C-alpha positions in Angstrom: -0.1 0.3 0.1 1.4 3.7 -0.7 0.3 6.8 0.4 -0.5 10.5 -0.2 0.5 13.3 1.2 -4.1 14.8 1.1 -3.7 11.1 2.5 -5.1 9.1 0.0 -4.2 5.1 0.1 -3.5 3.1 -3.1 -3.1 -0.2 -3.3 -3.1 -3.2 -6.4 -4.4 -5.5 -7.0 -4.3 -7.9 -9.9 -4.5 -5.4 -13.0 -6.2 -2.5 -10.8 -5.2 -0.5 -8.1 -7.7 0.6 -5.0 -8.4 3.8 -3.9 -9.1 5.3 -0.4 -8.4 7.8 2.5 -6.2 7.2 4.9 -7.4 5.8 9.0 -5.3 9.2 9.8 -7.3 11.3 7.4 -10.8 9.2 8.4 -10.0 10.0 12.5 -9.2 13.4 11.4 -12.8 13.8 9.6 -14.4 12.5 12.2 -18.0 10.5 11.9 -18.7 10.4 8.0 -21.8 11.0 7.2 -21.7 11.4 2.9 -19.2 10.8 0.0 -19.1 11.6 -2.9 -18.0 9.4 -5.9 -15.5 10.2 -8.8 -17.8 9.6 -12.0 -15.2 7.0 -13.9 -13.5 7.9 -16.5 -9.6 9.1 -16.6 -8.4 11.1 -14.5 -5.1 13.0 -14.1 -2.7 12.7 -10.8 -4.0 15.8 -8.3 -7.3 16.2 -9.1 -9.8 16.6 -7.3 -11.8 12.9 -8.0 -14.7 12.3 -4.3 -15.9 14.5 -1.1 -15.5 12.3 1.6 -18.6 14.9 3.9 -18.5 14.3 7.9 -20.6 16.0 11.1 -17.2 18.1 11.7 -16.0 19.4 7.4 -16.0 17.6 4.1 -12.7 17.1 2.8 -12.0 16.8 -1.6 -9.5 13.4 -1.7 -7.4 13.9 -5.0 -6.3 11.4 -7.5 -3.5 9.6 -6.2 -1.2 8.8 -9.4 -3.1 9.1 -13.7 -5.7 6.9 -14.3 -8.6 5.3 -15.2 -11.3 5.0 -12.6 -13.8 2.0 -13.8 -15.3 1.3 -10.8 -16.5 3.0 -7.8 -17.5 1.3 -4.4 -21.5 2.3 -4.4 -21.7 0.2 -1.3 -20.7 4.0 0.1 -24.0 5.7 -1.2 -26.1 3.6 1.4 -23.3 3.2 4.1 -21.3 6.6 3.9 -19.7 5.1 7.8 -17.9 1.8 6.0 -15.1 4.5 6.1 -14.9 4.9 9.4 -15.2 1.6 10.1 -12.2 0.5 7.9 -10.6 2.8 5.5 -8.2 1.1 4.8 -10.3 -2.0 3.7 -14.4 -1.8 3.0 -14.4 1.5 3.3 -12.6 1.7 -0.5 -13.5 4.6 -2.6 -12.9 2.7 -6.7 -10.6 0.7 -8.7 -8.7 2.7 -11.3 -6.6 1.3 -14.4 -3.0 3.2 -13.4 -1.6 5.1 -16.9 1.4 3.7 -15.2 2.5 1.5 -12.9 5.6 3.7 -12.6 4.1 6.3 -10.5 3.4 4.3 -7.2 7.4 5.0 -6.5 6.3 8.4 -5.9 4.5 8.2 -3.7 4.9 6.6 0.4 4.9 3.3 1.9 3.5 3.2 4.9 7.3 3.8 7.3 7.3 6.8 5.3 4.1 7.9 5.4 3.9 7.0 9.4 7.2 9.5 10.0 4.9 12.3 7.5 2.0 12.0 10.0 4.3 12.6 12.3 
């Protein structure tokens, strides 16, 4: 799993990448009440691709690398609390086909992310 400075995570699952927000992000947000998921299609790294709203605030979710969004986690529409319950598992936001897997090399691994948070 890799992380961005904006607190998204991305992991490879077969020929796809799965993306969500980090556990740190969901803790900072508090109780998530709404998730706006991306529309499938190509998005560039750094572009806004989703929104997560909590009782405290709304926060944008950014595309971690270039790629094509091909599937969204529709369960989050009815159960946005999945983000709080399992941010780095069942609370994933979308699946994508990366433009280049090499782009993951530019992101932080778990240890680097922990250091970044400190």
